C-alpha positions in Angstrom: -48.2 95.8 -147.8 -46.7 93.1 -145.8 -48.5 92.5 -141.9 -46.8 93.0 -138.3 -45.9 89.9 -137.2 -48.6 89.0 -135.2 -51.5 88.6 -138.4 -48.5 88.3 -141.1 -49.5 84.4 -141.1 -53.1 85.1 -141.9 -51.8 86.8 -144.9 -50.0 83.8 -146.1 -52.6 81.5 -146.0 -53.3 79.4 -149.5 -56.6 81.5 -150.3 -54.6 85.2 -150.0 -51.8 83.8 -151.8 -53.4 82.0 -154.7 -55.6 85.2 -155.6 -51.7 86.7 -156.8 -51.5 87.0 -160.8 -48.3 85.9 -161.3 -46.2 83.0 -159.7 -43.0 85.1 -159.3 -45.1 87.3 -157.5 -46.4 84.6 -155.2 -43.0 83.4 -154.0 -42.2 87.2 -153.8 -44.8 87.7 -151.5 -44.5 83.9 -149.2 -40.6 84.7 -149.1 -40.7 88.5 -147.9 -44.2 88.5 -146.0 -42.4 85.2 -143.9 -39.0 86.9 -143.9 -40.5 90.3 -142.3 -43.4 88.8 -140.3 -41.1 86.1 -138.5 -38.6 88.7 -137.4 -38.6 89.2 -134.3 -37.0 92.6 -131.8 -33.3 91.6 -130.8 -32.4 90.3 -128.0 -30.7 92.7 -125.2 -27.4 92.2 -124.3 -25.8 90.7 -126.9 -22.1 90.3 -126.6 -19.2 91.8 -129.2 -19.7 88.6 -131.2 -22.8 90.4 -133.0 -21.4 93.7 -133.2 -21.2 93.4 -137.0 -24.8 92.9 -137.3 -28.3 94.5 -137.3 -31.9 93.0 -138.2 -33.2 92.2 -140.9 -35.4 94.7 -142.7 -37.4 94.0 -145.7 -35.6 94.9 -149.2 -32.4 93.0 -147.4 -30.4 90.4 -149.8 -31.2 87.4 -148.1 -28.4 86.2 -149.1 -26.6 88.6 -146.5 -28.5 86.4 -143.1 -26.6 84.9 -140.6 -27.5 81.7 -140.6 -25.0 81.1 -136.8 -27.3 83.6 -135.2 -30.3 82.1 -136.6 -29.1 78.8 -135.6 -28.8 80.4 -132.0 -31.7 82.9 -131.7 -34.0 82.2 -134.8 -33.8 85.9 -135.1 -32.9 87.1 -139.0 -29.7 89.1 -138.4 -27.4 90.8 -141.9 -24.0 90.3 -141.6 -22.4 93.2 -142.9 -19.5 91.2 -144.3 -21.1 88.2 -145.5 -19.4 85.8 -147.7 -21.1 84.4 -150.3 -22.7 81.2 -149.9 -22.3 77.6 -151.5 -25.7 75.6 -150.9 -26.8 73.2 -153.9 -30.2 72.7 -153.4 -32.5 70.6 -155.6 -36.4 70.8 -155.5 -38.3 67.7 -156.8 -42.1 67.9 -157.2 -44.5 65.5 -157.5 -47.1 66.2 -160.9 -49.2 63.0 -161.0 -52.8 63.4 -161.2 -53.7 62.7 -157.3 -51.9 65.9 -157.0 -54.9 67.5 -158.7 -57.2 67.3 -155.5 -59.2 69.5 -153.5 -62.1 69.4 -151.3 -61.7 71.4 -148.3 -58.7 73.6 -149.3 -58.9 76.6 -151.3 -56.4 75.2 -153.8 -55.4 71.9 -155.0 -52.2 70.0 -153.5 -50.7 70.6 -156.7 -51.4 74.5 -156.9 -49.9 74.5 -153.4 -46.6 72.6 -154.4 -45.9 74.8 -157.0 -46.0 77.6 -155.3 -44.2 76.4 -152.3 -41.6 74.7 -155.0 -41.8 78.5 -156.7 -41.2 79.9 -153.1 -38.4 77.7 -152.3 -36.7 78.3 -155.3 -36.8 82.5 -155.1 -35.1 82.1 -151.5 -32.6 79.8 -152.6 -31.5 81.6 -155.5 -31.9 85.3 -153.4 -29.3 83.6 -151.0 -27.2 82.9 -154.3 -27.3 79.3 -153.9 -27.7 76.9 -156.7 -31.0 75.7 -156.6 -32.4 72.4 -159.6 -35.8 71.8 -160.1 -37.4 68.5 -161.1 -41.0 67.3 -162.0 -42.3 63.6 -162.3 -44.8 61.5 -161.9 -44.4 58.0 -163.6 -41.3 59.1 -165.5 -38.8 62.5 -165.1 -41.2 65.5 -167.2 -38.8 68.4 -166.4 -35.1 68.5 -165.0 -33.0 71.5 -164.2 -29.4 71.3 -163.0 -28.3 72.9 -160.0 -27.3 76.9 -161.5 -27.4 80.1 -159.1 -28.6 83.1 -161.0 -31.7 85.2 -161.6 -31.9 84.0 -165.3 -31.8 81.1 -164.7 -35.3 81.1 -161.2 -37.3 82.5 -164.7 -36.3 79.3 -166.5 -37.2 77.3 -163.2 -40.8 79.5 -162.8 -41.8 79.0 -166.4 -41.4 75.0 -165.7 -43.3 75.0 -162.3 -45.9 77.5 -163.8 -46.3 75.6 -167.2 -46.6 71.7 -165.0 -49.6 70.3 -165.0 -50.8 67.0 -163.2 -51.3 64.0 -164.8 -50.7 60.3 -165.3 -50.2 57.9 -162.0 -47.2 58.1 -159.3 -43.7 55.8 -159.8 -42.2 58.1 -156.8 -39.6 55.0 -155.7 -38.4 54.8 -159.9 -38.5 58.5 -160.8 -36.5 59.6 -156.9 -33.8 56.6 -157.7 -33.6 58.3 -161.2 -32.7 61.9 -159.7 -30.7 60.2 -157.2 -28.4 58.8 -159.5 -28.0 62.5 -161.2 -26.6 64.2 -158.2 -23.2 64.1 -157.8 -22.7 66.2 -155.0 -23.5 66.9 -151.3 -27.1 68.4 -152.0 -29.8 69.4 -149.9 -33.2 67.7 -151.5 -36.7 68.9 -151.4 -39.1 66.6 -152.0 -43.1 67.9 -152.6 -45.5 65.4 -152.6 -48.6 63.4 -151.5 -47.0 60.4 -151.3 -49.9 58.4 -152.4 -47.5 55.3 -153.2 -46.3 52.2 -151.5 -44.9 53.1 -148.2 -41.6 50.8 -148.6 -41.3 52.2 -152.1 -40.7 55.9 -150.9 -38.8 54.9 -147.9 -36.2 53.0 -149.9 -35.7 56.1 -152.5 -35.3 58.3 -149.7 -33.1 56.3 -148.3 -30.7 56.2 -151.4 -30.5 60.5 -150.7 -29.5 59.9 -147.3 -26.7 57.0 -147.9 -25.2 59.6 -151.0 -24.9 62.1 -147.5 -27.5 64.6 -148.8 -29.3 66.1 -147.0 -33.3 65.8 -147.7 -36.4 67.1 -145.9 -39.5 65.9 -147.3 -42.6 68.3 -147.2 -46.0 65.6 -147.7 -48.5 68.0 -149.0 -52.4 66.1 -148.6 -56.0 67.9 -148.7 -57.4 67.8 -145.3 -60.2 65.7 -146.3 -57.7 63.4 -147.2 -56.8 62.7 -143.6 -60.2 63.2 -141.7 -62.0 61.6 -144.5 -64.8 64.2 -143.8 -67.3 62.9 -146.3 -70.6 62.7 -145.1 -73.3 61.9 -147.6 -73.3 58.4 -150.1 -70.3 58.9 -152.6 -68.9 57.2 -155.6 -65.0 57.6 -155.0 -62.7 57.6 -158.0 -58.8 57.1 -158.6 -57.6 60.1 -160.2 -54.7 58.2 -161.1 -56.3 54.8 -162.5 -59.8 55.5 -162.9 -61.0 52.9 -160.5 -64.6 53.6 -158.6 -65.9 52.3 -155.2 -69.5 53.5 -154.4 -69.7 53.6 -150.3 -71.1 55.3 -147.9 -68.9 57.0 -146.2 -69.7 57.0 -142.0 -69.1 53.3 -142.3 -65.9 53.3 -143.1 -64.9 56.7 -141.5 -63.1 55.7 -138.6 -61.2 52.9 -140.4 -59.8 55.1 -142.7 -58.3 57.5 -140.3 -56.6 54.2 -138.6 -55.1 53.8 -141.8 -54.3 56.9 -142.9 -52.7 57.5 -139.4 -50.6 54.6 -139.6 -49.8 55.4 -143.0 -48.4 58.9 -141.9 -47.1 57.3 -138.4 -44.9 54.6 -140.7 -43.7 57.4 -143.1 -42.3 59.9 -140.5 -41.1 57.6 -138.3 -38.6 55.7 -141.2 -37.8 59.6 -142.0 -36.9 60.3 -138.9 -35.0 56.9 -138.2 -32.8 58.0 -141.4 -31.6 61.7 -140.5 -34.8 62.9 -143.1 -36.8 65.9 -142.0 -40.2 65.2 -142.5 -43.1 67.6 -142.9 -46.8 67.0 -143.2 -48.3 70.3 -144.5 -52.0 70.9 -146.0 -53.5 72.5 -148.5 -55.4 74.7 -145.5 -52.0 75.3 -144.1 -50.5 79.0 -144.3 -47.3 78.5 -146.1 -45.1 80.2 -143.2 -45.2 76.9 -141.7 -43.4 75.4 -144.6 -40.4 78.3 -145.2 -39.7 77.8 -141.4 -39.0 74.4 -141.6 -36.4 74.8 -144.6 -35.0 77.5 -142.3 -34.8 75.5 -139.3 -32.8 72.9 -141.8 -30.6 75.5 -143.5 -29.6 76.4 -139.8 -28.5 73.3 -138.5 -26.6 72.9 -141.8 -24.1 75.5 -141.0 
């Protein structure tokens, strides 16, 4: 049962969604929960411009949402004779070993990324939009070109579900390779912890932008990676290289936090400068925040 709008966000928390059995069920639950929970009562006094619309209800085809109305009102309405959409999207998911980290969150960064990728795929194909999928680490591990049918959704979800984090990260090389495969204007959704050199990341992201693609970035981090909330003497192990560092966390916590904030500011600032939507998401953040970022981006593209 989907919660009322005042508490739906709590039901989309990662610790709840992750307990569902299948990835497809998780994706359906996230999308339908968001759609119903985010919907608000329509404005009173709508003009005749909206006479052919009605509020979105659970079970309505997502493809029939009028995005222009959403852009004006931030409310979901169904247009009764909506033409089919023709958005082409591509979801890119980082599967490097660092994505397997979990400390404060109930799930790893990779599990969060998988659910987000699956939910967006479910949403996009539900709109009859074409969606493609890429999995990368130090190389492209899977590439599915964009298509728009329910059978293809099963294939995407299977690839996502079977993926396991491994290997080091080669963000720039892999994103450049993806960009070279894209021949038409697309919406590019990139899900990663972006633990790589900021300059190389930005170089790759700018390539998508220069090719006239719309880009939305989700940087997924465990809260401990931001706040460095370690208290005891610890041995830190690089999940990609195996390199170890023994230290007393309190001695370096402040320096770490400053360095992390500087890194996040650089990445988000560069994205802003080049028209790229940047979103910092932690593994404790309810999934509605990420979906709202997508809807906001989608409404601006109409």
